[in-house]
N, C-alpha and C positions, 0 to 999 in steps of 0.2 A: 392179801398179795397173792396173785394164783403164782402156782410154780413154773422156777425156770424151766423152757424146755430142755434147755443143756444143762445140762451137769456138770459140777464142777470138777476138772481134773489136772492134776500134777504129775509129768511127768518125768521120770527117772534121771539124775544128772548120772555120768560116767566120770569117773576120779581115777585120772592118771598120771601118779604118783601127783606133783603139784599143780596139774593142770585139769581142773573142770570143764565136762562136755554137755554144755545144756541144747535142749533141743533148740532154742533162739540161733545157736551160734551155727547150729549146723545146718537148719533148714537157710539164715541168710547167705550161709554160703555158696549151699543149690540153687539161690536167687539169684548171686552171682554169675554162678556158672550157666543158668540158664540163659540170664539175659545176656551175656557172651556170646554163646555157641547161637543163640535165634538172631541177633546182631548180623553175625557173622553170614549165618544162612541168609538170612533176608536183602543183608549186602550184595551176595552173590548175585541173587536170584533179581535184583536189580541193575546189576550189569555193572558193579563196583568190585573193588578188591575184598575178599573179604578177608584178607588179614590187620586190614588197617582198624576194624573195629577191638580184635585182641590184645592187637600192640599199644592200643588207646588202654584196655581195661587196668591193667595194674596203676596205672598214673592215675585213673578215675578212682579206681578202688582207694587208692592210699590220700587221696585228699578226700573224697568221702568221709574215712574214718576221722581226718584230724576236722576238718568241717563239722561233720556230728556231734563229734567229739565238745570241739568250742562252742556250737550253738546250745549244747545242751546246759554249759556250766554257764554261759553269758545270761542266754534266755529263759531258760528254765528253770534251774536252782541256781544263783549265783550266791548263795550262802555257801554250797561248798567252795567256794576261793576264798573262804578262808583258812583252806589251806591248801597254800598255791601249788604244791605238788603237784595236787588232782591234775591239772593241765597235762604231765604227761603219762598221766594213765588211760590210756586212750581204748582199754576196753572194757570203763565204769560210765555208762551213758552218752546212748548216741541219741540226735537230735535226726530221722529221718529227713526233714526237710532242713537241715543242716549239713548232711551227706549230700543232698542233692545240690546242694548250693556249693558244697565243692568241687562237687564233679562237674557245674557248668563252667567254675574255674579253670578244674583240671581242661576241659575241656576246648577254651577257649587260647591258653595258652597252647595247648599240646599238639593244636591244628596249625594255628598260626606258625607253630615251629616249623614244625613239617610239611607246610606250605600244602595242606590237601585242604580243599574246600569242605567245612560242616555240613553244609548246604548238600552236598551229594549224598550223606551218610543220614542225614534227620530223619528220613522213612523207616529207616533201619533201626538205628536208636528208639523210635517209637515205639515197633515191633518188639523189639529185644527187654527194653524196660519195665513195660507195662506188665509181663506174665511174669518176671523176674522180680520185681516187687511184691506184687502180689502173693509170690512162694515166700519171699520171706518176712513177710506181714502176717501169715502163715505160723511161722514160728515167734510173732508177738503174739500170738491167738494162746500158741502153747504157754506159756509163761508170763498168762494175762497183765502185761506190764503197760498194759493203756487201759485202767478201769474205767465206765462213765460210769453217768448220774444210774441212782438206784430206779428200777423201773417193771414192767408184768408185762412187755414186749415179748411175742412167742421166742425170737433169737436171743434174748436174753441170758447169761450164765448166770448160774447159781453159786457166787459169789457166800466168803463165808458169812457175811452181813448182809445177806441179801440178793435176790436178785439184780444183774445191774447190767448195761451195757457192755458189750466186749468191742471197742474202737478195735482190735486187732484183728477181728475177726470180721469185723463190717469192711474194712479197707481191703483184706484181700479179697472180699465180693466184690467191690468194686473194680478194682485192679484188675484182675483175673477177668473181669466181665469185659472193661475196656481191653485188654488185650485181647480177644477171641473178637471183637467187634472193631480194630485195626486189621488183625491178620484177615476178616470175611473183604474188611476193604481191599486188601493189599491184594487179594487172590482176585479180585471185579478190576483192578486197575484204578478204584476208584481214588478220589481226592491225592494222587499223586503230587507231592512236595508238600502237603499238608498235611500229613498224621500226626506228627508232631505240635505242632500249633492245637489240634482239636484234642491229643492227649492231656496238653496243658490246661484248656479250657474245659472240661470233663473234669479231670482227676480235681483241678484250683478248687471249683466249683462245689465239685462233693466233698473235699476236705474242708473247706469253707465252713459248711454246716455239720458236717460231721462233729466237730471241732467245739459246738454247743452241748454234746451229751459228754463231754469230761467230765469227770467227778471235784468237785472239789472239795468235798468231805472226807476226803483219804488221807494221813499221813505225806506223801509225798508228790500232793498234786502239783501242776505244773504252773507254773507262774503264770499271768495275765497283766497283758500292760494294756490301760485304757480298755479292760475287759476282754479285750481279745489277746489268743495264744498267737504266739512267733509265728505257727503255721499257719496260722489265720490273714495274718498279713504278708507270707509267702505267697500263700495261694492267690490272694487278690495279685499278686504283681505275676502270679505264673497267667492269671486269667487274662490278663491287660498285654501281654508276650503272647501267649494266643491268641487274641484276637484281631492284635495287631496283625499276627503272620497268618493268621486267614482272611483279614481282608486285603492285603498286601498281593499275596498268592492269584485271592479272586481275581484282583485287578489286571493282573498279569496276565488271566484270563488262561485256558484249560488245554494243555496239549494232548491231543488224544495217544491213546496208549492201552497196549494189549497187555491182556492178567497174563501176570507172571506163569511161566509153566512150572 
């Protein structure tokens, strides 16, 4: 089997008393910060209140952490529930799709309580979430917590047991590329009010197929349900929601818009 292009690496952790700081946590935090700043900036460019995404961020992050941890336990590693107190250990195990689900629930509740139409900020969230999530996925890549099947693919990483796909790297590439595409469309004033459905469709399709590359021959393999991961079912839901949104907005007609300055 050819040698993988990307070498195996492990970034050192920083120990501050009882607290251990890893690259995953740092990059996840930077991803959240970037997503918030870009969403706020996009809202301003779209003529909306830039403070709204900032105010929502705390609720969205907290709900995302809770949702991500619960899905990790219930859908991926239910064996850990033999120790029920793990439910409270929010820092141990997070599912990205569970985090997304938690964020969605938080958005539904928060925007309704605040009586702010979420639709007014949908494009802004798309423009912030994609690159922010991409940076967080770089964090996954630095700790190699999403190993794929053995392969000779040029972008494989030389894991200790041989070259494997690294799904953290692949998702970072997908999300950062989608983020760049969305900002190009935004600058051109194209697909106004459709950017979030477009992101849902594009990422959902990519995630559905990427998860077929996840390793099953590793000690901490993700559980499958009828042959698919929880993320794949969530990806199908994302694609369905996004496709419905694209069709609905298209039927509503395009409103001429100039590109934001």
